[in-house]
Wavefront OBJ file of the C-alpha trace (Angstrom):
o trace
v -5.168 3.284 -22.290
v -4.923 -0.341 -21.234
v -2.234 -2.741 -20.088
v -0.363 -4.723 -22.685
v -0.007 -8.040 -20.870
v 1.972 -9.357 -23.828
v 4.893 -7.534 -22.232
v 4.856 -10.380 -19.695
v 3.941 -13.255 -22.007
v 3.608 -12.804 -25.757
v 1.165 -15.698 -25.973
v -0.624 -18.341 -23.948
v 2.029 -20.748 -25.227
v 4.775 -18.659 -23.613
v 2.767 -18.611 -20.390
v 2.565 -22.417 -20.450
v 6.287 -22.655 -21.214
v 7.020 -20.526 -18.165
v 4.853 -22.752 -15.964
v 6.687 -25.826 -17.257
v 10.030 -24.137 -16.648
v 8.965 -23.344 -13.085
v 8.000 -26.979 -12.533
v 11.421 -28.089 -13.775
v 13.250 -25.691 -11.444
v 11.115 -26.736 -8.473
v 11.972 -30.387 -9.152
v 15.665 -29.431 -9.068
v 15.249 -27.479 -5.827
v 13.635 -30.504 -4.159
v 16.869 -32.450 -4.716
v 18.671 -30.167 -2.281
v 16.373 -30.911 0.627
v 18.424 -32.109 3.589
v 21.713 -31.122 1.926
v 22.095 -27.368 2.469
v 24.395 -27.834 5.441
v 26.772 -30.173 3.566
v 28.801 -27.486 1.809
v 28.827 -23.864 0.698
v 28.517 -25.112 -2.904
v 25.256 -26.911 -2.088
v 23.852 -23.830 -0.384
v 24.888 -21.530 -3.219
v 23.507 -23.828 -5.943
v 20.153 -24.115 -4.187
v 19.871 -20.356 -3.835
v 20.713 -19.939 -7.514
v 17.761 -22.167 -8.393
v 15.602 -20.352 -5.844
v 16.317 -17.062 -7.645
v 15.214 -18.548 -10.973
v 12.055 -20.010 -9.456
v 11.210 -16.732 -7.714
v 11.460 -14.787 -10.963
v 9.382 -17.309 -12.920
v 6.752 -17.555 -10.195
v 6.566 -13.760 -9.954
v 5.842 -13.399 -13.663
v 3.244 -16.171 -13.626
v 1.446 -14.779 -10.580
v 1.510 -11.210 -11.925
v 0.046 -12.303 -15.261
v -2.810 -14.166 -13.598
v -3.578 -11.433 -11.086
v -3.451 -8.563 -13.573
v -5.695 -10.400 -16.022
v -8.138 -11.236 -13.230
v -8.274 -7.645 -11.971
v -9.288 -6.368 -15.407
v -12.536 -8.323 -15.151
v -13.188 -10.024 -11.820
v -16.433 -11.560 -13.086
v -14.811 -13.282 -16.075
v -14.853 -17.007 -15.377
v -11.749 -17.741 -17.456
v -9.817 -15.070 -15.542
v -11.059 -16.427 -12.220
v -9.916 -19.928 -13.172
v -6.552 -18.593 -14.320
v -6.026 -16.713 -11.071
v -6.914 -19.805 -9.038
v -4.428 -21.739 -11.143
v -1.578 -19.293 -10.464
v -2.492 -19.222 -6.785
v -2.079 -23.000 -6.755
v 1.289 -22.641 -8.465
v 2.381 -20.090 -5.893
v 1.282 -22.458 -3.125
v 3.291 -25.258 -4.783
v 6.332 -22.953 -4.944
v 5.970 -22.069 -1.239
v 5.643 -25.734 -0.334
v 8.735 -26.801 -2.282
v 11.055 -24.093 -0.917
v 9.687 -24.350 2.640
v 12.626 -26.546 3.706
v 15.259 -23.897 2.957
v 14.847 -21.474 5.850
v 14.400 -24.205 8.504
v 17.515 -26.057 7.258
v 19.583 -22.881 7.355
v 18.134 -22.065 10.754
v 19.111 -25.478 12.093
v 22.694 -25.029 10.912
v 25.325 -24.006 13.439
v 25.746 -20.259 12.947
v 29.534 -20.672 12.896
v 29.251 -23.154 10.018
v 27.006 -20.827 8.049
v 29.376 -17.907 8.553
v 32.281 -20.165 7.492
v 30.382 -20.986 4.273
v 29.820 -17.278 3.632
v 33.502 -16.502 4.219
v 34.889 -19.272 1.995
v 32.484 -18.960 -0.950
v 32.460 -15.503 -2.520
v 29.377 -16.407 -4.588
v 27.335 -16.484 -1.364
v 27.939 -12.750 -0.920
v 25.037 -12.325 -3.355
v 22.776 -13.774 -0.668
v 24.392 -12.157 2.375
v 21.438 -9.932 3.285
v 18.977 -12.814 2.937
v 21.112 -15.115 5.081
v 21.640 -12.418 7.727
v 17.865 -11.898 7.905
v 17.387 -15.625 8.473
v 19.836 -15.528 11.361
v 18.084 -12.489 12.841
v 14.700 -14.232 12.726
v 16.011 -17.669 13.658
v 13.852 -18.026 16.740
v 10.690 -17.349 14.701
v 11.236 -20.172 12.204
v 9.550 -23.510 12.869
v 10.899 -26.932 12.048
v 10.949 -28.310 8.496
v 7.862 -30.440 9.008
v 5.884 -27.558 10.520
v 6.971 -25.109 7.793
v 6.064 -27.595 5.070
v 2.694 -28.197 6.712
v 1.905 -24.468 7.004
v 3.002 -23.743 3.434
v 0.198 -25.992 2.203
v -2.304 -23.614 3.799
v -1.080 -20.435 2.058
v -4.018 -20.424 -0.348
v -6.490 -21.038 2.485
v -5.027 -18.143 4.475
v -5.785 -15.824 1.536
v -9.461 -16.830 1.429
v -10.771 -14.037 3.673
v -9.280 -11.300 1.513
v -10.247 -13.003 -1.748
v -13.835 -13.472 -0.573
v -14.000 -9.846 0.594
v -12.676 -8.664 -2.800
v -15.190 -10.725 -4.772
v -18.094 -9.723 -2.537
v -17.410 -5.983 -2.604
v -16.089 -5.647 -6.180
v -18.462 -7.861 -8.130
v -21.561 -8.528 -6.037
v -22.198 -5.231 -4.262
v -24.724 -3.015 -6.028
v -25.040 0.378 -4.375
v -27.988 1.656 -6.406
v -28.632 4.716 -8.519
v -28.005 8.341 -7.664
v -29.193 11.554 -9.300
v -26.249 13.673 -10.435
v -26.104 17.486 -10.726
v -27.931 17.325 -14.079
v -30.721 15.109 -12.781
v -29.430 12.010 -14.567
v -29.679 8.626 -12.886
v -26.219 7.121 -12.479
v -25.246 3.766 -11.006
v -22.978 4.473 -8.054
v -19.818 2.395 -7.811
v -16.988 2.256 -5.335
v -14.919 4.197 -7.871
v -17.414 7.056 -8.275
v -18.341 7.276 -4.574
v -15.571 9.747 -3.751
v -16.495 11.811 -6.795
v -20.046 12.184 -5.469
v -18.721 13.189 -2.032
v -16.994 16.136 -3.717
v -20.309 17.381 -5.130
v -21.436 20.888 -4.199
v -24.960 19.584 -3.657
v -25.593 18.289 -0.134
v -28.343 15.938 -1.298
v -25.958 14.159 -3.682
v -23.297 13.813 -0.991
v -25.793 12.525 1.554
v -27.336 10.076 -0.943
v -23.908 8.681 -1.822
v -22.987 8.307 1.850
v -26.267 6.551 2.640
v -26.093 4.238 -0.393
v -22.545 3.217 0.463
v -23.100 2.383 4.116
v -26.615 1.006 3.747
v -25.080 -1.615 1.480
v -22.227 -2.419 3.866
v -24.552 -2.513 6.872
v -26.549 -5.318 5.212
v -23.400 -7.475 5.224
v -21.954 -6.342 8.563
v -21.949 -9.810 10.103
v -20.446 -11.500 7.041
v -17.676 -8.905 6.685
v -16.977 -9.030 10.427
v -16.456 -12.791 10.210
v -14.181 -12.393 7.179
v -12.076 -9.759 8.915
v -11.872 -11.528 12.274
v -10.886 -14.742 10.507
v -7.963 -12.875 8.983
v -6.984 -11.304 12.322
v -7.195 -14.666 14.110
v -5.106 -16.349 11.428
v -2.413 -13.680 11.780
v -2.412 -13.694 15.580
v -2.251 -17.503 15.723
v 0.593 -17.566 13.192
v 2.457 -14.889 15.172
v 2.087 -16.917 18.351
v 3.266 -20.094 16.636
v 6.344 -18.249 15.450
v 7.087 -17.032 18.990
v 6.445 -13.338 18.435
v 5.286 -11.433 21.485
v 2.356 -10.111 19.463
v 1.024 -9.874 15.942
v 2.207 -6.253 15.917
v 5.780 -7.342 16.609
v 5.508 -9.843 13.759
v 4.363 -7.117 11.372
v 6.875 -4.409 12.254
v 9.851 -6.799 12.226
v 8.699 -7.989 8.802
v 8.858 -4.319 7.728
v 12.404 -4.024 9.133
v 10.903 -1.522 11.584
v 10.097 -1.758 15.286
v 7.203 -1.465 17.717
v 8.752 1.862 18.754
v 8.060 3.256 15.273
v 4.371 2.286 15.569
v 4.069 3.651 19.095
v 5.863 6.918 18.280
v 3.462 7.495 15.400
v 0.262 7.039 17.442
v 1.707 8.865 20.451
v 2.762 11.855 18.314
v -0.576 12.034 16.502
v -2.483 11.831 19.810
v -0.487 14.765 21.169
v -1.407 16.828 18.127
v -5.070 15.956 17.526
v -5.904 19.575 18.344
v -4.197 20.539 15.055
v -6.532 18.265 13.132
v -9.503 19.636 15.081
v -8.335 23.155 14.106
v -8.413 22.184 10.441
v -11.918 20.775 10.903
v -12.955 24.068 12.494
v -11.507 26.037 9.576
v -13.181 23.675 7.107
v -16.556 24.175 8.795
v -16.096 27.950 8.694
v -15.226 27.829 5.000
v -18.253 25.643 4.256
v -20.445 28.194 6.067
v -22.559 25.493 7.642
v -24.040 25.075 11.101
v -23.425 21.326 10.992
v -20.619 19.547 9.173
v -21.286 15.859 8.542
v -18.885 13.188 7.335
v -20.372 13.430 3.872
v -19.430 17.134 3.870
v -15.740 16.924 4.718
v -14.527 15.756 1.303
v -15.785 18.737 -0.682
v -13.433 21.608 -1.382
v -15.215 24.776 -0.155
v -12.955 26.973 -2.284
v -13.562 25.130 -5.529
v -16.119 27.121 -7.537
v -17.122 24.163 -9.652
v -15.925 20.620 -10.005
v -13.477 20.654 -12.868
v -13.036 17.598 -15.011
v -9.481 16.868 -16.046
v -8.439 14.842 -19.039
v -5.902 12.090 -18.732
v -3.594 13.995 -21.094
v -3.671 17.019 -18.775
v -2.992 14.794 -15.756
v -0.075 13.178 -17.566
v 1.484 16.563 -18.406
v 1.138 17.813 -14.819
v 2.833 14.724 -13.402
v 5.684 14.799 -15.915
v 6.373 18.501 -15.376
v 6.207 18.366 -11.576
v 8.557 15.405 -11.327
v 11.248 16.764 -13.650
v 13.007 17.919 -10.492
v 13.976 14.272 -9.861
v 16.301 14.210 -12.846
v 16.524 13.231 -16.504
v 16.577 9.449 -16.053
v 13.526 9.563 -13.770
v 11.648 11.767 -16.264
v 12.524 9.592 -19.245
v 11.232 6.475 -17.500
v 7.968 8.217 -16.655
v 7.550 9.082 -20.344
v 8.125 5.432 -21.161
v 5.497 4.370 -18.622
v 2.856 6.552 -20.278
v 3.784 5.621 -23.823
v 4.308 1.885 -23.398
v 1.139 0.778 -21.588
v 2.404 0.463 -18.048
v -0.973 1.880 -16.943
v -4.548 0.627 -17.203
v -6.352 3.917 -16.787
v -10.142 3.926 -16.880
v -12.832 2.368 -14.716
v -14.638 -0.566 -16.352
v -17.378 -2.979 -15.227
v -16.020 -5.616 -12.824
v -12.530 -4.121 -12.879
v -10.854 -4.122 -9.469
v -11.432 -0.861 -7.620
v -8.770 1.475 -6.278
v -5.249 1.835 -7.579
v -1.930 0.040 -7.202
v 1.465 -0.484 -8.810
v 2.844 -3.977 -9.265
v 6.556 -4.417 -9.791
v 7.668 -7.524 -11.702
v 11.324 -8.513 -11.662
v 12.645 -8.647 -15.220
v 9.670 -6.650 -16.533
v 8.440 -3.108 -16.240
v 5.902 -2.362 -13.461
v 2.142 -2.268 -14.109
v -0.158 0.419 -12.677
v -3.879 -0.054 -12.104
v -5.968 3.124 -12.029
v -9.673 3.907 -12.032
v -9.451 7.372 -13.588
v -12.734 9.295 -13.258
v -11.466 12.717 -14.420
v -11.059 14.371 -11.026
v -8.087 16.468 -9.954
v -7.408 13.953 -7.191
v -6.702 11.399 -9.922
v -3.578 13.395 -10.845
v -2.158 12.792 -7.369
v -3.064 9.109 -7.614
v -1.077 8.808 -10.847
v 1.954 10.522 -9.266
v 1.608 8.284 -6.193
v 1.446 4.983 -8.073
v 4.269 5.976 -10.420
v 6.353 6.637 -7.318
v 5.945 2.955 -6.499
v 6.704 2.031 -10.108
v 9.910 4.027 -10.260
v 11.002 2.571 -6.937
v 10.496 -0.891 -8.432
v 12.361 0.110 -11.574
v 15.422 1.391 -9.682
v 15.429 -1.476 -7.214
v 15.044 -4.192 -9.864
v 17.768 -2.645 -11.998
v 20.234 -2.394 -9.104
v 19.621 -5.486 -6.948
v 19.206 -9.218 -7.385
v 15.650 -10.478 -7.009
v 16.146 -11.369 -3.338
v 17.338 -7.868 -2.417
v 15.030 -5.964 -4.772
v 11.773 -6.477 -2.911
v 11.724 -3.408 -0.642
v 9.322 -3.235 2.283
v 6.061 -1.300 2.162
v 7.406 1.133 4.754
v 9.964 2.455 2.285
v 7.589 2.091 -0.673
v 5.097 4.545 0.800
v 7.880 7.110 1.054
v 8.648 6.966 -2.667
v 4.990 7.326 -3.637
v 4.237 10.153 -1.225
v 7.352 12.148 -2.151
v 5.857 12.304 -5.646
v 2.550 13.597 -4.303
v 4.268 16.338 -2.262
v 6.405 17.385 -5.240
v 3.298 17.523 -7.452
v 1.315 19.582 -4.931
v 4.213 21.974 -4.342
v 4.665 22.482 -8.086
v 0.969 23.204 -8.601
v 0.828 25.660 -5.676
v 3.979 27.465 -6.802
v 2.790 27.803 -10.405
v -0.715 29.028 -9.529
v -0.988 32.821 -9.569
v -4.727 33.102 -8.944
v -5.271 33.654 -5.211
v -8.448 31.576 -5.011
v -7.010 28.681 -6.991
v -3.833 28.744 -4.924
v -5.951 28.501 -1.776
v -7.821 25.616 -3.368
v -4.566 23.758 -4.002
v -3.287 24.380 -0.474
v -6.592 23.071 0.822
v -6.164 19.886 -1.235
v -2.628 19.445 0.141
v -3.976 19.809 3.671
v -6.616 17.228 2.867
v -3.938 14.855 1.614
v -1.967 15.251 4.847
v -5.126 14.838 6.946
v -6.157 11.678 5.123
v -2.662 10.186 4.986
v -1.401 11.079 8.458
v -4.411 11.408 10.765
v -6.818 9.065 8.975
v -4.237 6.294 8.503
v -3.045 6.697 12.104
v -6.675 6.223 13.160
v -6.860 3.077 11.016
v -3.590 1.894 12.582
v -4.969 2.437 16.063
v -8.147 0.536 15.142
v -6.076 -2.425 13.929
v -3.912 -2.391 17.049
v -6.969 -2.398 19.317
v -8.703 -5.223 17.432
v -5.614 -7.419 17.306
v -4.930 -6.902 21.011
v -8.484 -7.897 21.882
v -8.289 -11.018 19.723
v -4.953 -11.928 21.336
v -6.685 -11.692 24.733
v -9.380 -14.074 23.421
v -12.110 -11.449 23.678
v -15.203 -12.324 21.666
v -15.949 -9.547 19.176
v -19.143 -8.910 17.244
v -19.847 -6.521 14.388
v -21.325 -4.154 16.989
v -18.089 -4.223 18.999
v -15.956 -3.362 15.974
v -18.373 -0.641 14.914
v -18.288 0.916 18.391
v -14.475 0.909 18.472
v -14.379 2.592 15.085
v -17.072 5.119 15.966
v -15.273 6.167 19.171
v -11.995 6.644 17.305
v -13.738 8.922 14.824
v -15.033 11.031 17.696
v -11.517 11.391 19.092
v -9.760 12.108 15.795
v -12.299 14.514 14.283
v -13.421 16.414 17.380
v -16.545 18.378 18.143
v -16.652 20.350 14.872
v -17.843 17.273 12.953
v -21.202 15.550 13.392
v -20.165 11.926 13.930
v -22.858 10.310 11.796
v -23.972 6.920 13.078
v -23.328 5.222 9.713
v -19.627 6.113 9.808
v -19.255 3.161 12.190
v -19.500 0.905 9.112
v -16.607 2.568 7.294
v -13.992 0.121 8.599
v -15.758 -2.598 6.596
v -14.764 -1.088 3.255
v -11.017 -0.762 3.982
v -9.361 -3.602 2.002
v -5.945 -2.853 3.510
v -7.130 -4.228 6.857
v -6.723 -7.696 5.329
v -2.991 -6.937 5.067
v -2.459 -6.733 8.801
v -0.732 -3.573 10.086
v -0.278 -2.186 6.588
v -1.826 1.261 6.945
v 0.539 2.740 9.546
v 3.156 2.853 6.806
v 1.100 5.460 4.937
v 1.441 7.717 7.991
v 5.149 7.049 8.474
v 5.469 7.430 4.714
v 4.075 10.955 4.583
v 6.145 11.976 7.597
v 9.295 10.755 5.842
v 8.193 12.085 2.459
v 7.642 15.652 3.645
v 11.140 15.718 5.147
v 12.635 14.329 1.904
v 10.575 16.427 -0.521
v 11.372 19.608 1.397
v 15.092 19.005 0.882
v 14.596 18.214 -2.820
v 12.526 21.389 -3.311
v 15.168 23.406 -1.478
v 17.749 22.009 -3.932
v 20.052 20.835 -1.166
v 23.327 19.902 -2.927
v 23.512 16.183 -3.705
v 20.295 15.319 -1.875
v 18.262 14.216 -4.929
v 21.077 11.859 -5.905
v 21.132 10.570 -2.323
v 17.385 9.945 -2.535
v 17.638 8.050 -5.852
v 20.476 6.004 -4.363
v 18.178 5.049 -1.497
v 15.537 3.862 -3.998
v 18.145 1.645 -5.653
v 18.895 -0.220 -2.422
v 15.715 -2.343 -2.445
v 15.813 -4.278 0.813
v 19.594 -4.645 0.913
v 19.449 -2.706 4.189
v 16.815 -2.477 6.919
v 14.009 -0.023 6.190
v 14.762 2.261 9.106
v 18.444 2.291 8.074
v 17.539 3.100 4.468
v 15.583 6.117 5.676
v 18.528 7.229 7.756
v 20.388 7.511 4.417
v 18.078 10.469 3.732
v 18.192 11.821 7.291
v 14.881 10.386 8.576
v 14.721 8.574 11.950
v 11.270 7.055 12.509
v 12.117 5.805 15.990
v 12.253 9.411 17.153
v 9.383 11.885 17.341
v 11.184 14.336 15.011
v 9.645 13.350 11.636
v 6.145 13.358 13.141
v 6.719 16.767 14.735
v 7.965 18.054 11.370
v 4.904 16.897 9.468
v 2.594 18.389 12.135
v 4.484 21.688 11.866
v 4.167 21.544 8.072
v 0.422 20.922 8.508
v 0.080 23.875 10.890
v 2.020 26.171 8.548
v -0.210 25.260 5.603
v -3.347 25.882 7.713
v -2.039 29.373 8.494
v -1.148 29.960 4.837
v -4.652 28.965 3.818
v -6.195 31.252 6.443
v -4.185 34.167 5.036
v -5.619 33.609 1.561
v -9.322 33.241 2.346
l 1 2 3 4 5 6 7 8 9 10 11 12 13 14 15 16 17 18 19 20 21 22 23 24 25 26 27 28 29 30 31 32 33 34 35 36 37 38 39 40 41 42 43 44 45 46 47 48 49 50 51 52 53 54 55 56 57 58 59 60 61 62 63 64 65 66 67 68 69 70 71 72 73 74 75 76 77 78 79 80 81 82 83 84 85 86 87 88 89 90 91 92 93 94 95 96 97 98 99 100 101 102 103 104 105 106 107 108 109 110 111 112 113 114 115 116 117 118 119 120 121 122 123 124 125 126 127 128 129 130 131 132 133 134 135 136 137 138 139 140 141 142 143 144 145 146 147 148 149 150 151 152 153 154 155 156 157 158 159 160 161 162 163 164 165 166 167 168 169 170 171 172 173 174 175 176 177 178 179 180 181 182 183 184 185 186 187 188 189 190 191 192 193 194 195 196 197 198 199 200 201 202 203 204 205 206 207 208 209 210 211 212 213 214 215 216 217 218 219 220 221 222 223 224 225 226 227 228 229 230 231 232 233 234 235 236 237 238 239 240 241 242 243 244 245 246 247 248 249 250 251 252 253 254 255 256 257 258 259 260 261 262 263 264 265 266 267 268 269 270 271 272 273 274 275 276 277 278 279 280 281 282 283 284 285 286 287 288 289 290 291 292 293 294 295 296 297 298 299 300 301 302 303 304 305 306 307 308 309 310 311 312 313 314 315 316 317 318 319 320 321 322 323 324 325 326 327 328 329 330 331 332 333 334 335 336 337 338 339 340 341 342 343 344 345 346 347 348 349 350 351 352 353 354 355 356 357 358 359 360 361 362 363 364 365 366 367 368 369 370 371 372 373 374 375 376 377 378 379 380 381 382 383 384 385 386 387 388 389 390 391 392 393 394 395 396 397 398 399 400 401 402 403 404 405 406 407 408 409 410 411 412 413 414 415 416 417 418 419 420 421 422 423 424 425 426 427 428 429 430 431 432 433 434 435 436 437 438 439 440 441 442 443 444 445 446 447 448 449 450 451 452 453 454 455 456 457 458 459 460 461 462 463 464 465 466 467 468 469 470 471 472 473 474 475 476 477 478 479 480 481 482 483 484 485 486 487 488 489 490 491 492 493 494 495 496 497 498 499 500 501 502 503 504 505 506 507 508 509 510 511 512 513 514 515 516 517 518 519 520 521 522 523 524 525 526 527 528 529 530 531 532 533 534 535 536 537 538 539 540 541 542 543 544 545 546 547 548 549 550 551 552 553 554 555 556 557 558 559 560 561 562 563 564 565 566 567 568 569 570 571 572 573 574 575 576 577 578 579 580 581 582 583 584
C-alpha cells in the first residue's frame, strides 16, 4: 500500500499552477507592507491573503517532502524538495513584515480594529498570540533578514537525515535461519527482539560501530543546531532556549520541570521493572541489547498488515462511529505508505495538510509493535482531520504537546483492548509486558532524552565548549541513573543520542512524556465509559490551537503544571507491574 500523491496534485501541471498561484498571492501580500496599521480593513485583507498563501504553501511543501521521503536518493526528488524549501523560504520572507508591524501598533489601536471589524474575529487567537509574544518579536528589518536564513537553519537536520538514511551502511547480520541480511535502521529494532543473544548483540554492535565512526561529524551537526536555537532565543529576548520552546508549545517551564522532577522521584519504579525484566529473562547480566526482547513471548510472531488494520479498527471503535468511518477511509484511500523500501525515510510520522486528508509514513516490518505504531500515527491523522474540519488554517495547527496526547490515547486504547480480549494467561502477560514497555519507553526514556537536551542547551548557553566525548559522557551517566544497577550500562550506549532525529527539533521529546501522562488519564475515562467524556475528548481535538495547549488539556481534566498526571501514570505503571507479577 502506497501513498497516492495525486490526492494533492493530479499532475505536475497542477503542481506548477499552485506554485504560480502562490507567487501571485505573495505579490499581493507585499503590497500591504507598511499599511497594516492604517485600518482594520487593511489588516483583515492582508490576513485573508495570508490564509490563502499558507494553504497553497502547505500543499506545495507537503508534496515535495512526501515525494522526497519515498526515495531520498532520487535526484529528481532531491531537487524538487530543495525547490519547495526555497518556496517556503520565499513565503517566510514575504510575510515577515506582518508580525513586526502588528507588534509595533499601539495595542489600543489593534483592539479597536478587532472591536469594529467583525471579520477580524476569525484571527482573534492569532492576534492575541502576537500581543502575548510582543517582546520576543524583532523589528521588520531584523525579521526580514532572519527569514532569509530559514533554509540555512534547516541544514543541520537535513544533512543528518541524508547521512543516516542514505549513506549509512550497517553491514550484514545472520538471522535465526542463518541467512545473511542487510541491517537497516528499520530492521534494527526487530533484531533486538530476537530470542538469540548473538543476533541482538550483533545488531547493537553494528548500529553503534557505525555511529561511532561519525561521532565528531554528528556532534558538530547537533551542536550547530543547538547553537542556532540558543542564539535565536537570546535574540528574541527569551530567558533561555527552553523558555522559547515551551512558550511556543503554549506550555510553561513549570510543565517541563514538573515532568523531570516527578520522574526523578519515581526512578525506583523503573528500576523495579528492570529487576523484574532481568528475573523473567533468567540471566545473570542484562545488557542494553537484551532489554527490548519480550521474555514471555514464545516465538516472534509475524503479523500481516491486514491483521494489524483489523486490530486497530476494532480497538478504536470505542471512539465513535465518525472516528471509525474515517479510519476505514484512511486504510482504503491510500493515506498510508506502509512498507520499508530502499532509501525511504526511516521511522514513522503523520503529516496533516489543510484542505487534504493527512498522509502517514510507516516502515511496516510485520512485528506486533507495528500495530501500535499504526494506531499512534492515525491518532495524529484524526487529530488533523478534526482540527482542519473545525478551524480556519491559522487555528488548525495544534501544538505537538496536544498532538502526542491524541496519538498515545490510541495506543492505550489498543493495548487495553488486546489485554481485555486475550484469555490465554501467558499471552495476556505478554501484552501487559508490552504495555509496560511502551510506558517505560515513552515516559522514562523520553524524560531522559528531555533531561539530556536541557543539560546540553544549558551548557551551550553558558558558552561551555563541548566535544563528542562530553556529550557521550552526559548521555552515559543519564542511562546509569535511569536504568539502575540491574542493567549493564554497555559502553556503546553512549553513542545512542546520535541516532535520535528528534533532537534536531529542540525540546520536542518531553511532549511524548507529557503526552502519555495525559493520555493515560484520558483513555482511562474513555474505557470507564464516563458519561459524555468521549464527546468531550473529540471536542478537544476539534479545537486545534484556538486555545492554549495547557487549557485544551484542562478541557479533559488534565493539569500538566501539577504533579497529578505524572503521579497517575507512575501509579498505573506500578499497578501493571504488579498485575504482570501475578501472572508469571
